[in-house]
Residue, then its C-alpha position, 0 to 999 in steps of 0.5 A: m360732085a365733090s366740091s372742094i373749098r379752097i381757103m386762100s390766104y393772102p399776105p398782110p398788106p405792107a406796113s405804111p412807111p413811117e411818117p417823116k419826123s418833122g420835130r413838131g413834137r420836140r418843138t412843142t415840148i421845148i416851148v412848154v418847158a420855156i414857158v414853165l421856166a419863165v413863169v417860175l422865174l417870174c414867181c421867184v423874182g416876184a416873191a423876192g421883190v415882195g420879201f424885200w418890200l415887206y422887210q423895208t416896211i417893217s424896218a421903216a415901222t420898228t427902227p424909230v421904236r428901236d432907236a428911242a429905246s436905245a437912246h433911253l438905255d444909252a442915257l441910263r447906262a451913261g448915268d444921265h438920268a435927267e436925259a432918260y427922264q426926258r425921254l419918258c412919256a407924259q403919263q409917266q412924267a405925270l406920275l413921277t417928278e424928275a427928281e424922284f426918277v433920278d433918285r430911283e434910277s441912281a439907287g438901283p443897279q446901273i446898266t453896263e450892257y444891253d442888247i435889243v432882241g425884239t421890237t414890235v409896233s402896233s396901232t389900236n384906235g389910232q394910238a401907236t405902241g412899240v414894245v422893245t425886248v432887251d437883254i440887260t447886264d447891270d454893274s453887279g454882273a446880273e442879267r435880266q430881260e426887260v420889256i420896254t413899252l413905248v408910245e408915240e406922242n406928237g411924232q416922237w417915241r417915248v418910253c412909257 
C-alpha cells in the first residue's frame, strides 16, 4: 500500500482591521508639549524676576556710595575744597586739618572731568566699605584712574 502524504497549505488568516484612530496619541503629545512650554515660560518669568530683584538690590547698595564719591569729586572740581574736606571720614580729618587739605588740593592739578566706572560695596565685621573707581581728567589734560575708598559713618558715606 502506497501511502501518500498530502501537504495542505492554508492561506494565512486575514489581517485584523486597523484600530480606528481615536486621536489619543496626538492629544497626549499636545498636552505634554503644552506642559513643557508652560514650565519653560514659568522659568523665564522667574529668572527675569530674580534678575530684576538682584539688580534693584545691588543698585540700592551701590547708589549711596556712588553719590557720596560724586559729591566729593564735584566739590573738588568746583574748587570748593572746604566742602570736599567735610566729606572726608573722621580718620582722614584726624590726619589732616582743613587748611592743610585745602592747601594740598589747591596746589595740585584740578579736576575738569571724571567718570565713575565701577562701584563695589562690602561689609566686614559690621563695617561697611565702598570702593569707587574713577577715570579723571585734570586741567593739564592728563588722564588717570583713581580708586576712592569710602566708609559708612553714622549713616553717611565718607571718603577715607
